[in-house]
C-alpha positions in Angstrom: 46.9 198.7 217.7 50.6 199.5 216.4 49.1 198.5 213.0 46.4 201.2 213.2 48.4 203.7 214.5 51.0 203.4 211.7 47.9 203.4 209.3 46.6 206.9 210.4 50.1 208.5 210.5 50.7 207.4 206.8 47.4 208.6 205.6 47.9 212.2 207.3 51.1 212.2 205.4 49.3 211.5 202.0 46.6 213.8 202.7 48.7 217.1 204.0 49.9 218.7 200.6 46.0 218.3 199.6 45.4 220.2 202.7 47.9 222.8 202.3 46.8 223.4 198.2 43.1 223.5 199.4 41.7 226.9 198.7 41.1 229.1 201.4 37.5 229.6 202.6 35.8 233.3 201.9 35.6 235.4 204.8 35.8 239.1 205.5 39.0 239.3 207.9 38.7 243.2 209.1 36.3 246.2 208.6 37.5 249.6 209.0 34.7 252.4 209.0 35.2 255.8 208.5 38.9 258.0 209.6 40.1 256.1 212.6 36.7 254.6 213.4 35.0 257.8 213.3 32.1 258.9 211.0 29.2 261.1 211.5 25.3 259.9 211.7 23.3 261.0 208.5 26.4 261.0 206.4 27.9 258.8 203.5 30.7 257.5 204.9 33.6 255.2 203.7 34.2 251.4 204.6 37.2 249.2 203.9 36.6 245.8 203.6 39.7 243.0 203.7 38.6 240.0 202.2 40.4 236.6 202.1 40.2 233.3 200.0 38.3 235.3 197.1 39.0 234.5 193.6 37.8 235.8 190.2 35.0 233.0 189.5 33.6 233.2 193.2 30.6 235.5 191.9 30.8 237.2 195.2 28.6 240.5 196.1 29.6 242.9 199.0 26.6 245.1 200.8 26.2 246.8 204.3 22.8 246.5 206.3 22.1 249.1 208.6 18.8 251.7 209.2 17.5 254.5 208.4 16.5 257.7 210.4 13.2 255.7 210.5 14.8 252.5 211.9 13.6 251.1 209.2 16.6 248.4 207.4 18.3 249.1 204.6 21.0 247.4 202.3 23.8 249.3 200.6 25.0 247.8 197.7 28.6 247.8 196.3 29.2 248.9 192.8 29.1 246.7 189.6 31.6 244.4 189.4 33.3 245.3 192.3 35.0 242.5 193.8 35.3 240.1 190.5 37.5 242.8 189.1 39.9 242.9 192.1 39.9 239.5 192.9 41.2 238.9 189.3 44.2 241.7 190.1 44.7 240.9 193.8 47.7 239.4 195.4 47.6 236.2 197.0 44.2 235.8 198.5 43.6 239.0 200.4 42.1 242.1 199.0 40.8 245.2 200.0 37.9 247.4 198.8 35.9 250.3 199.8 31.9 250.0 200.2 29.7 253.6 200.8 27.0 253.4 203.2 24.9 256.4 204.8 25.5 256.0 208.8 22.0 255.6 210.4 20.9 257.1 214.1 23.8 256.6 216.8 22.6 253.6 218.9 21.7 251.2 215.4 24.2 248.6 214.5 25.4 248.2 210.9 27.2 244.9 209.5 29.1 244.5 206.6 28.1 241.2 204.4 29.7 239.4 201.9 27.4 236.8 199.6 28.7 234.1 197.4 26.0 232.6 194.8 23.3 234.5 196.3 24.2 233.3 199.9 25.8 235.2 202.9 28.9 233.4 203.4 30.5 235.7 206.0 29.5 238.9 208.2 31.3 241.4 210.5 29.6 244.0 212.6 30.9 247.4 211.8 32.6 249.2 215.0 32.7 252.7 215.9 35.0 254.4 217.9 33.4 255.1 221.2 30.7 252.6 220.5 28.6 255.1 218.4 28.9 257.4 215.1 29.6 261.0 215.7 26.3 263.6 216.2 25.4 264.6 212.8 25.9 268.4 214.0 29.3 268.1 215.5 32.1 269.1 213.0 34.3 266.4 212.1 38.4 267.7 210.7 40.1 265.1 208.8 44.2 266.1 208.8 46.2 264.1 206.2 49.7 263.9 206.7 52.1 265.5 209.7 49.5 266.1 212.6 50.6 269.5 212.9 49.7 269.9 217.1 46.2 269.8 216.0 45.3 267.7 219.0 46.8 270.7 221.1 44.8 273.0 218.9 41.6 270.9 219.3 41.9 271.1 223.1 42.4 275.4 223.3 38.9 275.5 220.9 36.8 277.3 223.1 33.5 275.8 222.1 30.9 274.0 224.0 31.0 270.3 224.1 28.4 269.3 221.9 30.0 272.1 219.3 33.5 271.1 219.9 34.8 269.6 216.9 36.2 266.0 216.4 39.5 265.0 214.9 40.8 262.2 212.7 44.1 261.8 211.2 45.1 259.4 208.2 48.5 258.3 208.4 48.6 256.1 205.0 47.3 257.6 202.2 46.0 254.0 201.6 43.1 255.1 203.6 42.0 257.8 201.9 38.4 257.4 199.6 38.8 257.5 196.0 35.4 259.4 195.8 34.3 262.5 196.8 31.3 261.1 198.6 33.7 259.5 201.2 34.1 263.0 202.2 30.4 263.7 203.0 30.9 263.7 206.3 33.9 265.6 206.8 33.7 269.1 207.5 37.4 270.3 206.7 40.8 268.6 205.3 43.6 269.7 206.8 46.3 268.6 204.0 50.0 268.8 205.4 52.4 269.0 202.3 55.4 269.6 204.3 56.2 265.6 203.6 58.0 265.0 201.0 56.5 262.4 198.5 52.7 263.1 199.9 51.0 264.2 196.4 53.2 261.6 194.9 51.9 259.1 197.0 48.5 260.3 196.2 46.5 258.6 193.5 45.0 260.3 190.6 41.4 259.2 191.7 42.4 260.6 195.1 43.4 263.8 194.0 40.8 264.4 192.1 38.6 263.1 195.2 40.0 265.8 197.3 39.3 268.1 194.3 35.6 267.3 193.7 34.8 267.3 197.6 36.2 271.1 197.4 34.7 272.2 194.7 31.5 270.8 195.5 31.2 272.8 198.8 33.8 271.2 201.3 36.5 273.1 203.0 40.1 272.4 202.2 43.1 273.8 204.4 46.5 273.4 202.6 49.3 274.0 205.1 52.0 274.6 202.3 55.6 274.0 203.0 58.3 274.3 200.6 57.9 270.7 199.7 55.0 271.6 197.7 55.8 274.7 195.5 56.2 272.4 192.8 53.5 270.1 193.3 50.9 273.4 193.8 51.5 273.9 190.4 49.8 270.8 189.0 46.3 270.2 188.5 44.1 269.5 190.0 45.4 271.8 193.4 46.4 275.0 191.2 43.1 275.3 190.1 41.9 275.0 193.5 43.9 277.8 195.0 42.4 281.4 196.0 45.8 282.6 194.9 49.0 282.0 192.8 51.8 280.4 194.5 56.1 280.5 193.8 58.9 279.1 195.6 59.4 280.5 199.1 61.8 282.8 201.0 62.5 282.6 204.7 60.7 284.3 207.2 61.7 287.4 208.2 59.3 289.4 210.9 57.7 287.3 213.3 55.2 290.3 214.6 51.9 288.7 212.7 52.6 285.4 214.3 53.1 286.7 217.7 50.2 288.9 217.4 47.3 286.1 216.1 48.9 283.6 218.8 49.6 285.9 221.9 53.1 284.0 222.4 56.4 285.1 221.7 58.1 283.3 218.8 62.3 282.8 218.8 64.0 282.3 215.8 67.3 280.9 215.1 69.4 281.1 211.8 67.4 278.3 210.2 64.2 280.2 209.6 61.3 278.3 208.2 60.3 278.8 204.7 57.4 280.9 203.9 55.9 280.3 200.4 55.0 283.3 198.3 51.2 283.8 197.9 50.6 286.2 195.0 47.1 287.3 193.0 45.0 287.0 196.3 41.6 285.9 195.1 40.1 285.9 198.9 41.3 287.7 201.5 44.5 287.7 203.9 43.9 286.5 207.2 47.3 287.0 208.2 50.4 288.7 207.2 53.8 288.7 208.6 53.4 292.2 209.7 56.5 294.1 211.0 59.2 295.1 208.0 57.5 292.6 206.0 53.9 293.7 206.4 51.4 292.5 203.5 53.2 289.3 203.2 50.7 287.1 203.4 51.2 283.9 205.8 47.4 282.6 205.5 44.8 283.6 203.0 41.2 282.1 202.6 39.1 282.3 199.4 36.1 280.8 197.6 37.0 277.8 195.6 34.2 276.7 193.2 31.4 276.2 195.9 33.8 275.4 198.6 36.5 277.4 200.3 40.2 277.1 200.4 42.7 278.2 202.8 46.2 278.0 202.4 48.9 278.5 205.2 52.1 279.7 203.6 54.6 278.8 206.6 55.7 275.4 207.1 54.0 274.6 210.9 56.3 271.4 211.0 59.8 273.3 211.5 61.7 272.8 214.3 61.3 276.4 215.5 57.1 276.3 215.0 56.9 272.6 216.3 58.3 273.8 219.5 57.0 277.0 219.6 54.1 277.0 222.3 51.8 279.4 220.1 51.7 277.1 217.1 48.5 275.2 219.1 47.0 278.7 219.6 47.7 279.9 215.9 45.8 276.6 214.6 43.2 277.0 216.5 42.6 280.8 215.3 43.0 279.8 212.0 40.5 277.1 212.1 37.7 279.2 213.7 35.2 280.0 210.4 34.0 283.2 211.7 34.4 285.5 215.3 31.0 284.9 216.5 30.8 281.3 215.7 32.0 280.5 219.5 29.1 282.9 220.8 26.2 281.4 218.3 27.3 278.0 219.3 26.8 278.6 222.9 23.9 280.4 222.5 22.0 277.6 220.4 23.0 274.9 222.6 21.4 276.5 225.7 18.1 276.6 223.4 16.1 273.4 223.2 12.8 272.8 221.2 12.1 269.4 221.7 8.5 269.9 221.9 8.6 270.4 218.3 10.9 267.6 217.5 13.9 269.2 215.9 16.8 271.4 216.9 18.0 272.3 213.3 16.8 274.2 210.9 16.6 271.5 208.6 14.3 269.8 210.7 11.8 272.7 209.9 12.4 272.6 206.3 11.3 268.8 207.1 8.5 269.5 208.9 7.1 271.9 206.4 7.5 269.4 203.3 5.7 267.1 205.3 2.6 269.2 204.6 0.9 267.6 201.8 -2.3 270.4 200.3 -4.8 267.7 199.3 -3.9 265.4 202.2 -6.6 266.2 205.0 -5.8 265.0 208.8 -8.7 263.1 210.4 -8.6 264.5 213.9 -9.7 263.3 217.2 -12.6 265.2 217.6 -14.2 263.9 214.2 -13.4 260.4 214.9 -14.9 261.3 218.7 -17.9 262.3 217.2 -18.8 259.8 214.6 -18.2 256.5 217.1 -20.8 258.4 219.3 -23.1 258.9 216.5 -22.7 255.2 215.7 -23.3 254.2 219.5 -26.1 256.2 219.7 -27.9 254.5 216.6 -27.3 251.4 217.6 -28.3 252.0 221.0 -30.8 254.1 222.0 -31.8 254.6 218.3 -32.3 250.9 217.3 -34.4 250.5 220.0 -36.9 253.5 219.8 -37.1 252.7 215.7 -38.1 249.2 216.4 -40.7 250.2 219.1 -42.2 253.3 217.6 -42.9 250.9 214.1 -44.1 248.4 216.2 -41.9 246.0 214.6 -40.5 242.6 216.3 -37.4 242.8 218.5 -35.7 240.2 216.0 -35.2 242.7 213.4 -32.9 244.0 215.4 -30.4 241.0 213.9 -30.8 243.2 210.4 -30.5 246.8 211.4 -27.7 246.2 213.8 -25.1 244.7 210.9 -26.9 247.0 208.4 -25.9 250.3 210.6 -22.2 248.6 211.4 -22.1 248.0 207.5 -22.8 251.5 206.5 -20.7 253.4 209.0 -17.8 251.4 207.9 -18.7 252.3 204.3 -18.7 255.9 205.4 -15.3 255.5 207.1 -13.9 253.7 204.4 -15.5 257.0 202.0 -14.1 259.3 204.5 -10.2 257.5 204.5 -10.3 257.8 200.8 -11.6 261.7 200.4 -9.0 262.5 203.3 -5.7 260.7 201.9 -6.5 259.6 198.2 -5.5 256.9 196.1 -2.3 257.4 194.8 1.3 258.3 196.2 2.1 262.0 196.4 5.3 263.9 196.7 6.7 267.4 197.9 10.0 268.2 196.1 12.3 271.0 196.9 15.3 271.1 194.5 18.6 273.6 195.3 21.0 273.9 192.4 24.1 275.7 192.9 26.3 276.9 190.4 30.2 278.0 190.0 30.8 279.5 186.3 34.2 280.0 186.9 35.0 275.9 187.8 31.6 275.0 185.8 30.8 273.0 188.9 26.8 272.0 189.4 25.5 270.6 192.6 21.7 269.7 192.9 20.3 269.6 196.2 16.8 267.8 196.3 14.5 267.3 199.7 11.9 265.1 199.0 8.7 263.6 201.0 7.1 260.8 199.7 3.2 260.1 201.0 1.1 257.4 200.4 -2.4 256.4 201.4 -1.9 252.3 201.6 0.7 250.4 202.5 3.1 249.5 199.9 6.5 248.9 198.2 8.0 251.5 195.8 11.0 251.9 194.1 12.3 255.7 193.6 14.7 257.3 191.1 15.9 260.5 190.7 18.0 262.1 187.4 18.6 265.3 185.8 16.4 265.7 182.5 16.7 268.5 180.1 18.5 271.2 182.6 18.8 274.5 181.3 22.5 273.6 180.3 24.7 271.1 178.9 25.9 268.5 181.6 29.3 266.5 180.8 27.8 263.2 181.3 31.1 261.6 182.3 31.0 263.8 185.1 28.0 263.1 186.5 27.6 261.5 190.0 24.6 260.9 192.1 23.1 259.2 195.5 19.9 259.2 196.6 19.0 257.7 200.6 17.1 258.7 203.5 17.2 262.5 204.7 18.3 262.6 208.4 17.1 264.9 211.3 19.3 266.0 213.7 18.6 265.8 217.3 17.2 263.2 219.8 13.7 263.7 219.0 11.0 261.3 217.3 13.4 259.8 214.1 15.8 262.1 215.0 19.7 260.7 214.3 20.5 260.6 218.1 16.9 259.0 219.2 17.0 255.7 220.9 14.5 254.0 218.3 13.5 250.3 218.5 15.0 248.5 214.9 11.8 247.5 213.1 13.7 243.9 212.8 10.6 242.3 211.3 10.3 244.9 208.5 12.2 243.3 205.2 14.9 245.9 204.0 15.2 247.7 201.0 18.0 248.5 199.2 19.8 252.0 198.2 22.2 252.0 195.0 25.6 252.9 195.6 26.6 256.6 194.7 26.5 256.4 190.8 29.3 256.1 188.7 28.6 254.6 185.1 24.9 255.6 185.2 22.7 258.9 185.3 20.2 257.6 187.9 20.3 256.9 191.9 17.8 254.5 193.0 15.9 253.2 196.3 14.3 249.9 195.6 11.5 248.3 197.4 10.8 251.4 199.6 8.7 250.1 202.6 5.7 252.9 203.4 3.0 252.3 206.1 -0.5 253.5 205.1 -1.0 257.2 205.4 2.5 257.7 206.1 5.4 259.8 204.5 9.0 259.4 204.0 11.6 262.0 204.0 14.7 261.0 200.7 17.4 263.2 200.1 19.0 263.2 196.4 22.4 264.6 195.5 23.9 264.7 192.6 27.1 267.2 191.1 28.6 267.4 187.7 30.8 269.7 185.0 28.7 271.6 182.8 28.6 274.3 180.1 26.1 276.5 179.0 26.8 278.8 181.7 27.5 282.2 181.4 29.2 284.8 184.0 27.8 288.2 184.6 29.7 291.9 184.5 29.7 292.6 188.2 32.4 294.7 189.9 32.3 296.9 193.3 31.3 300.0 193.7 31.1 303.2 195.7 30.5 302.7 199.7 30.5 298.5 199.4 28.1 298.7 196.7 27.3 296.3 193.5 27.6 297.9 189.9 27.7 296.9 186.2 25.0 294.3 184.5 23.3 291.1 185.6 21.6 288.9 183.2 20.1 285.2 183.5 23.7 283.1 183.6 21.5 279.4 182.2 19.1 279.5 179.0 16.1 280.1 180.8 14.2 282.9 182.5 14.7 283.2 186.4 11.7 284.8 188.4 11.8 286.5 191.7 15.2 287.1 192.0 17.6 288.0 194.7 21.1 289.3 194.2 23.4 289.4 197.2 26.4 291.1 197.6 28.1 291.7 201.2 25.2 293.1 203.5 23.4 294.5 200.7 20.1 292.9 198.8 18.9 293.6 195.2 15.2 292.4 194.2 15.3 291.6 190.7 11.4 290.5 189.4 12.8 288.5 186.4 16.1 287.8 184.2 16.2 286.9 181.1 19.3 285.2 179.0 21.1 287.9 176.7 19.3 290.7 178.4 21.5 292.3 181.0 19.8 294.4 183.9 21.9 297.4 185.2 22.5 297.3 189.1 22.3 301.1 189.3 19.4 301.4 188.6 18.2 299.0 191.6 18.2 300.5 195.0 20.1 298.3 197.6 18.2 297.1 200.7 19.8 295.7 203.8 20.1 291.4 204.0 19.7 291.3 207.5 17.2 293.8 207.6 15.1 292.0 205.0 15.2 288.2 206.2 14.7 289.1 209.6 11.7 291.3 208.5 12.4 294.3 210.2 9.9 297.0 211.1 10.2 300.6 212.6 8.1 300.4 215.8 8.4 304.2 217.7 12.1 305.1 217.3 13.5 301.2 217.0 14.0 298.5 214.4 12.5 295.7 215.6 12.8 292.1 213.5 9.7 289.9 213.5 10.3 286.8 215.5 11.3 283.7 213.9 8.1 281.5 213.9 10.1 277.7 214.6 6.4 276.2 213.7 6.0 278.2 210.0 5.5 276.1 207.0 6.5 278.7 204.9 9.4 277.2 202.1 10.5 280.3 200.3 11.8 281.6 204.0 12.7 278.9 205.4 15.2 278.2 202.5 16.1 281.8 202.6 17.4 281.7 205.9 19.4 278.4 205.3 21.2 279.8 202.0 22.1 282.9 204.2 22.4 281.8 207.9 25.3 283.0 209.2 24.9 286.5 207.1 22.1 287.4 209.4 23.3 285.9 212.9 20.7 282.9 212.2 21.7 281.2 215.5 20.5 284.4 217.6 17.2 285.0 215.4 16.0 281.8 214.7 16.9 279.7 218.0 17.9 277.1 215.6 21.6 275.9 214.5 22.2 275.0 211.1 25.4 272.3 211.6 23.7 269.7 209.5 23.4 270.5 205.7 26.0 273.8 206.6 27.2 273.6 202.6 23.9 275.3 201.8 24.9 278.5 203.8 26.6 280.9 201.2 27.7 283.3 203.7 31.7 282.4 203.2 31.0 283.1 199.5 29.9 286.7 200.4 32.7 287.0 202.6 34.9 286.2 200.1 33.9 288.9 198.0 31.7 287.0 195.8 28.0 287.9 194.7 25.1 285.3 195.0 22.3 285.3 192.3 19.2 283.2 193.7 16.2 282.8 191.0 13.1 280.3 190.6 13.2 278.2 187.8 9.6 276.8 186.6 10.1 273.3 186.5 12.0 271.2 188.3 15.6 270.0 186.9 15.3 266.4 188.3 13.1 263.8 187.3 11.6 261.6 190.5 10.2 258.2 189.3 8.1 256.0 191.0 8.2 252.2 189.8 9.7 253.9 186.6 7.1 256.2 186.0 7.6 260.0 186.5 5.3 261.7 188.9 4.1 265.4 189.3 5.1 266.8 192.7 2.3 268.2 194.7 4.4 271.4 196.1 7.7 272.0 194.0 10.1 274.6 194.5 12.8 274.9 192.0 16.1 277.3 192.8 19.0 278.2 191.0 21.8 280.0 192.9 24.7 281.3 191.0 27.9 282.4 192.8 29.6 285.2 190.7 32.7 286.8 190.7 33.0 290.5 191.5 35.9 292.5 189.8 37.4 295.3 192.7 37.1 298.9 192.5 39.1 300.6 190.1 41.5 303.3 191.3 40.2 306.8 190.7 42.5 309.3 189.2 42.6 312.8 189.9 42.5 315.4 186.7 44.9 318.3 188.8 47.8 315.6 189.9 47.5 312.4 188.3 47.3 310.7 191.7 45.7 307.5 191.9 42.8 306.8 194.9 42.7 302.9 195.7 39.4 301.5 197.1 41.4 300.9 200.1 41.9 304.6 201.4 38.2 305.7 200.3 36.2 307.5 203.2 32.9 306.0 203.5 30.3 308.7 204.1 27.5 307.2 205.9 24.4 309.7 205.5 25.0 308.7 201.4 24.6 304.8 202.5 21.3 303.2 201.3 19.1 302.7 204.2 17.6 299.4 205.0 
């Protein structure tokens, strides 16, 4: 017995070094989704995955298994070469990487899977803060750096519970994604630059990702303290700002801060620095007031297709950090528009669940789901055919056999013959109603900012198939009317979300289709110009709603010579900013709309010769009834695609929440009201052919219904001061008195 124990002990001592040197098992050790565990349903979001035991030769693959808006399983793949490259440079046996996936409906789960040589060796469920993703229409604000009292400001936000914004904070820049797609579900980024060295901590890729997010339609709020003065002189920040910056000087007056916050501010000898903001290209939201009136403390202006807000005072300065009014100041500056609060409350009271949607994008989806050459076989037709069939095989067959004096056994021939004929009739009617080939409806909106050469394409695609099959779908720009810089082209293709709790909604409790094999979504492309969905399943006589987006830099887009005229009207000339003709054009500036039949490149059209129309009156189709202007009620069941798109593009300009009874909080970057309020003009025109090509199984498909809109944001020069001949006194536009009797009517 003692000999056996001694042998076992010696054996353990012998194998212990070998066990210690044995490779660690490959496994997922941790998963972090979004920002502080928060992400919105229906948006791409980053997932940070930490893996242990991985080596360069592991041949590993990382992916996320989730579901789409129809509860169909979908697998999101990581970029090519992702893990092998990281494993070669990882220290020790642990590495962290980021993968992107589109969050499905709120109650459904998602899982990260690690495969080695094609087999799943480890998986871990994605856990959201609060147990589920945020609602698709809820605003999510991301704070980078110092918190600046945002939690207190969030509590003061006077919004209803379903429209109050959620708040997430990133303490370490390592948690930030290095692609703009990672910020797709973020409504605003608050970057506190007062922390010294913050910009130095951000990698070049992370800085460019924030810049691309902003230029592509996001909202960036910079709390710029004295530590940011030098950093803001460098790219990409310098090009983003709607103003020029210079080293600051101490705050001279507190009137402006106290007026906006409604709270008294006590200042000591050590006053906060105010960054000097000059050549403001947007609007001044707050100035010092008092003896320093006109000195900006907060400005807001368009940047690319997005918006940048610069707060010039150090909000975490000791005298400001302990000030009771700081949270009220932030709450006021965070509010997008003055009437947003009331609009949110009005929409939250309305329900249109009988239509299946509460957001304007839901009406767009419903309109795209109408295929002109697909006939809906209604219940009456089926009931009549069934009744005729029963009459023929019952009384009809009896009178047929009896009337001709045929033997009764003939029924054994007439009955199956009649059944076969009706089956053939049903097959023929189904073929005539649904066709034999897949059909597609496609709406593409291409937004262009000539100042920053930014291009953004948004596609809404509805695919219909008459029989059950699996298809591969791809989207890529082909022969655009401008020159794309291919190295900047980024695209993605995935399911189109539907806000709300209706059937197929992102807040509905759908049963996951576990018996359906998943389809595959390619990652947001970096090295390829095509976005793909592989093995997409479609049931017989069903449709699928798909979303496609791509962004790029482009050349060959020209600016127009526009300037502000009298009474807030436009002056100057406009031509097609791209190398093709645009038709049915609308030029919008402020509250005015100009209709132009067509615009050709190099052939300017004078704005002075076009009568301006009131934007709200035209989009709401106001009519004079008696002595009143009455708007035509919005039809939530309408399938008029051009009118739905116009309302989405200028929603806040016409108080769309009150007019349509629908919210527009899912794809808010489609609304360009902020550009109009920032002093820009917006040109919208129709293009005869689509810019993006859609392929099914690598074969181009011609859309049954196709609309391609080009929308360009154009800078407008300010009104030049007049000089009177008698006295030489210059009159600025700010002192011009508007005579309403001379303004154009609606």
